C-alpha positions as CSV (number, residue, x, y, z in Angstrom):
1,M,12.5,49.0,3.7
2,E,12.6,45.2,4.2
3,V,14.1,43.3,1.2
4,N,12.6,39.8,0.5
5,K,15.1,37.0,0.7
6,K,15.9,34.9,-2.3
7,L,13.9,31.6,-2.1
8,N,15.5,28.1,-2.4
9,I,13.0,25.2,-2.4
10,I,14.4,21.7,-2.1
11,I,12.1,18.8,-3.0
12,T,13.0,15.3,-2.1
13,C,11.2,12.5,-4.0
14,S,10.4,9.2,-2.1
15,V,13.6,9.1,-0.1
16,Q,12.2,6.2,1.9
17,N,13.3,2.8,3.2
18,D,11.3,0.7,0.7
19,F,13.1,2.6,-2.2
20,I,16.6,3.4,-1.1
21,E,17.4,1.8,2.3
22,P,21.2,1.2,2.3
23,L,22.0,-2.4,1.2
24,D,25.8,-2.8,1.4
25,I,26.7,-1.3,4.7
26,H,27.5,-4.8,6.0
27,P,27.4,-7.0,2.9
28,L,27.6,-10.8,3.3
29,G,29.8,-12.8,1.0
30,E,28.3,-15.3,-1.5
31,D,29.6,-18.2,0.5
32,D,28.3,-17.0,3.8
33,L,24.7,-18.0,3.0
34,K,24.0,-21.2,1.1
35,L,20.2,-21.7,0.8
36,G,18.0,-22.6,-2.1
37,Y,15.3,-20.3,-3.4
38,E,12.4,-22.2,-1.9
39,Q,14.2,-22.4,1.5
40,V,14.8,-18.7,1.7
41,S,11.2,-18.1,0.6
42,N,9.8,-20.2,3.4
43,K,12.1,-18.5,5.9
44,W,11.0,-15.1,4.7
45,M,7.4,-16.0,5.4
46,E,8.3,-17.4,8.8
47,Y,10.2,-14.3,9.7
48,F,7.5,-11.8,8.7
49,L,4.3,-13.8,9.3
50,N,4.8,-16.7,11.7
51,Q,7.0,-14.6,14.0
52,N,4.3,-11.8,14.1
53,R,7.0,-9.1,13.5
54,D,6.1,-5.5,14.0
55,A,6.0,-3.9,10.5
56,N,7.9,-0.9,12.0
57,E,10.8,-3.1,13.0
58,A,11.1,-5.8,10.3
59,N,13.5,-5.0,7.5
60,I,15.9,-6.7,5.1
61,E,19.0,-5.8,7.3
62,K,17.5,-7.7,10.3
63,F,16.1,-10.6,8.2
64,I,19.5,-11.8,6.8
65,P,21.2,-12.2,10.2
66,W,18.1,-13.9,11.5
67,L,18.0,-16.2,8.4
68,K,21.7,-17.1,8.9
69,Q,21.1,-17.9,12.6
70,N,17.9,-20.0,12.1
71,A,18.9,-21.9,9.0
72,I,22.2,-23.5,9.9
73,S,20.9,-27.0,9.7
74,E,19.4,-26.4,6.3
75,M,22.5,-25.2,4.5
76,I,22.9,-26.6,1.1
77,S,25.3,-26.2,-1.8
78,A,23.4,-23.8,-4.0
79,P,24.4,-20.3,-2.8
80,I,22.2,-17.3,-2.7
81,S,24.0,-14.0,-2.3
82,Y,22.9,-10.9,-0.4
83,H,22.1,-9.3,-3.7
84,H,19.9,-12.2,-4.9
85,I,18.0,-12.2,-1.7
86,L,17.3,-8.6,-2.1
87,E,16.1,-9.0,-5.7
88,D,13.7,-11.9,-4.8
89,Y,12.3,-10.7,-1.5
90,K,12.6,-7.0,-1.2
91,H,9.9,-4.8,-2.6
92,R,10.2,-4.5,-6.4
93,V,10.4,-0.7,-6.0
94,H,13.8,-0.9,-4.3
95,I,16.8,0.2,-6.4
96,D,19.2,-2.6,-7.1
97,Y,22.5,-3.3,-5.5
98,D,24.7,-1.3,-7.8
99,E,22.4,1.8,-7.7
100,S,22.3,1.5,-3.9
101,R,26.1,1.4,-3.7
102,R,26.4,4.4,-6.0
103,L,23.9,6.4,-3.9
104,W,25.3,5.6,-0.5
105,E,29.1,5.2,-1.1
106,G,31.4,7.4,0.9
107,D,28.5,8.6,3.1
108,K,28.0,11.5,0.6
109,I,24.2,11.6,0.6
110,N,24.1,11.4,4.5
111,Q,26.5,14.3,4.7
112,F,24.6,16.2,2.0
113,I,21.3,15.9,3.9
114,R,22.9,17.0,7.1
115,D,24.6,20.0,5.4
116,L,21.4,21.0,3.8
117,M,19.5,21.0,7.1
118,N,22.2,22.9,8.9
119,K,22.4,25.5,6.1
120,A,18.6,26.0,6.0
121,S,18.4,26.3,9.8
122,E,21.2,28.8,9.9
123,S,20.0,30.9,7.0
124,N,16.4,31.0,8.0
125,S,17.2,32.2,11.5
126,N,19.5,34.9,10.2
127,E,17.6,37.9,9.0
128,S,20.6,39.3,7.1
129,S,21.4,36.0,5.3
130,G,19.4,37.0,2.2
131,V,18.3,33.5,1.4
132,E,15.3,31.5,2.7
133,Y,15.2,27.7,2.5
134,Q,12.1,25.5,2.4
135,C,12.1,21.7,2.1
136,I,9.3,19.6,0.8
137,H,9.4,15.9,1.1
138,L,7.2,13.8,-1.2
139,R,6.3,10.6,0.6
140,D,4.8,7.5,-1.0
141,W,2.0,6.7,1.4
142,H,-0.2,3.8,0.3
143,D,-3.4,2.2,1.6
144,Q,-3.9,-1.5,0.7
145,T,-7.6,-1.2,1.3
146,D,-8.0,1.6,-1.3
147,E,-9.1,0.1,-4.6
148,T,-7.9,3.1,-6.6
149,Q,-4.3,2.2,-5.6
150,K,-4.6,-1.5,-6.6
151,G,-3.1,-0.9,-10.0
152,E,0.2,0.4,-8.6
153,M,0.3,-2.3,-5.9
154,D,-0.2,-5.0,-8.6
155,L,2.5,-3.5,-10.8
156,F,5.2,-2.8,-8.2
157,G,4.1,-5.0,-5.3
158,S,3.1,-3.9,-1.8
159,H,5.3,-0.9,-0.8
160,C,5.4,2.2,1.4
161,I,2.2,1.2,3.3
162,K,1.3,4.1,5.6
163,G,2.7,3.7,9.1
164,T,5.2,1.0,8.3
165,Y,8.9,0.9,8.5
166,G,9.3,0.9,4.7
167,A,7.3,4.1,4.4
168,K,9.6,6.0,6.7
169,F,12.2,8.4,5.3
170,V,15.7,7.0,5.5
171,S,18.1,8.1,8.2
172,P,19.2,10.8,8.8
173,L,16.5,12.5,6.8
174,N,13.7,11.2,9.0
175,E,15.4,12.4,12.2
176,L,16.3,15.8,10.8
177,I,12.7,16.4,9.6
178,Q,11.6,15.9,13.1
179,Q,14.1,18.3,14.5
180,H,13.3,21.1,12.0
181,H,9.5,21.3,11.6
182,D,9.6,25.0,10.7
183,F,11.0,24.6,7.2
184,N,10.2,20.9,6.4
185,V,6.8,19.9,4.9
186,I,5.7,16.3,4.2
187,I,3.4,15.7,1.2
188,N,1.8,12.3,1.0
189,S,1.3,10.9,-2.5
190,N,-0.3,7.7,-3.6
191,S,0.2,8.0,-7.4
192,L,3.0,8.6,-9.9
193,S,2.0,12.2,-10.1
194,S,3.3,14.3,-7.2
195,F,0.5,16.9,-7.8
196,D,-2.5,14.7,-8.4
197,E,-4.7,14.7,-5.3
198,T,-1.9,16.1,-3.1
199,D,-1.2,19.5,-1.4
200,L,2.0,20.1,-3.4
201,E,0.6,22.9,-5.5
202,S,-1.0,24.8,-2.6
203,V,2.1,24.3,-0.5
204,L,4.4,25.7,-3.2
205,E,2.1,28.7,-3.8
206,T,1.9,29.5,-0.1
207,I,5.7,29.3,0.3
208,I,6.2,31.5,-2.8
209,K,3.6,34.0,-1.6
210,N,5.0,34.2,2.0
211,A,8.5,34.7,0.6
212,G,7.5,37.5,-1.8
213,S,8.9,35.4,-4.7
214,S,7.5,34.0,-7.9
215,H,7.7,31.0,-10.3
216,K,10.3,32.9,-12.3
217,E,12.5,33.8,-9.3
218,A,12.4,30.8,-7.0
219,K,15.0,28.1,-7.3
220,I,13.9,24.5,-6.9
221,G,16.3,21.6,-6.3
222,V,15.1,18.0,-6.8
223,F,16.6,14.7,-5.8
224,G,15.3,11.2,-5.0
225,V,13.8,8.2,-6.8
226,I,12.9,6.8,-9.2
227,T,14.9,8.8,-11.8
228,N,13.0,7.7,-14.9
229,V,9.6,7.5,-13.2
230,K,8.6,9.8,-10.4
231,V,11.6,12.2,-10.6
232,F,11.1,12.6,-14.3
233,L,7.3,13.2,-13.9
234,L,7.9,15.7,-11.0
235,T,10.4,17.7,-13.1
236,F,8.0,17.7,-16.0
237,E,5.2,19.0,-13.9
238,L,7.3,21.6,-12.2
239,M,8.8,23.0,-15.5
240,I,6.0,22.4,-18.1
241,I,2.7,22.4,-16.2
242,H,3.6,24.9,-13.4
243,R,6.2,26.9,-15.3
244,F,8.9,27.1,-12.7
245,K,12.0,28.6,-14.5
246,N,14.8,27.5,-12.2
247,V,14.6,23.8,-11.6
248,Y,17.8,21.8,-10.9
249,V,18.0,18.0,-10.6
250,C,20.9,16.6,-8.6
251,G,21.8,13.5,-10.7
252,D,24.2,12.2,-8.0
253,F,21.4,11.8,-5.5
254,C,18.8,10.4,-7.9
255,A,18.6,6.6,-8.5
256,G,16.8,4.3,-10.9
257,F,15.7,0.7,-10.3
258,N,19.0,0.0,-12.1
259,K,21.8,1.9,-13.8
260,Q,20.1,1.8,-17.2
261,G,16.9,3.3,-15.8
262,H,18.7,6.0,-14.0
263,E,20.7,7.0,-17.1
264,T,17.5,6.9,-19.2
265,G,15.8,9.3,-16.8
266,I,18.7,11.7,-16.7
267,S,19.0,11.7,-20.5
268,S,15.2,12.2,-20.9
269,M,15.1,15.1,-18.5
270,A,18.0,16.8,-20.3
271,S,16.9,16.1,-23.9
272,I,13.1,16.3,-23.6
273,L,12.6,18.8,-20.8
274,A,15.9,20.7,-21.2
275,A,16.2,20.4,-17.4
276,N,19.3,21.5,-15.5
277,I,21.0,18.2,-14.5
278,V,23.9,18.9,-12.1
279,D,26.2,16.8,-9.9
280,Q,26.3,17.3,-6.2
281,N,29.1,19.8,-6.2
282,K,27.3,22.1,-8.7
283,F,24.1,21.6,-6.7
284,R,25.8,22.6,-3.5
285,E,27.2,25.7,-5.3
286,I,23.8,26.7,-6.8
287,F,22.0,26.4,-3.5
288,N,24.9,27.5,-1.3
289,I,24.9,24.3,0.8
């Protein structure tokens, strides 16, 4: 008699360029760029609009070297650092410099994503492994022409516009999803609720049914952004609305707009939802990654 495998479901939340693209891989010193606010603003418009840049190619990492190269004659004494440029000109949904450094330092999240995909591929292809892995990736996917999304666009600024570079999953997640279609599902979301007008509920139910599992038995792991907004709401919906009993949030790989927001989100999930908040080592242990 065939025994059903234990089911591990990993849900990533908005792990996209407009939210968490690495910022300090090649940081510029404060003295390397000396431009005033208005000057940088004008150059920003020139780079993205007057140059007719492809939205799939334009990003903050490419803008700064271009700015340095094209603004030599306009250098002035008032310095604007890499961090300040990010705060003023990157989408307001992006985590700040310190959260970015925490999330990406030591290449831990990159290695974790690779290990997760390797483990899932190996386990799913081995009938005797005893564990099945399914990954669901929630993707902010906005349409600027949709009036129903105007409120969020006004609040946070234009972000994760469908088909643009900013809406892509970060590397290496984007590449690994393409390589492993069999256990990776993308769910597009255009509101703060991951279940509202999305396929998340039906996808979860199909995965559980096909695996012969249940809301009580399946283990769900969550990580992504923003800790005190969409991650908190997702965890609430999974635990309280849909009554999943084994939900684990990897705090190390969640991030807020800033440190305070992240810590508030972690504290709220633990104290209000009684959620299981674990570090990456415990998360690896629980999901055998």
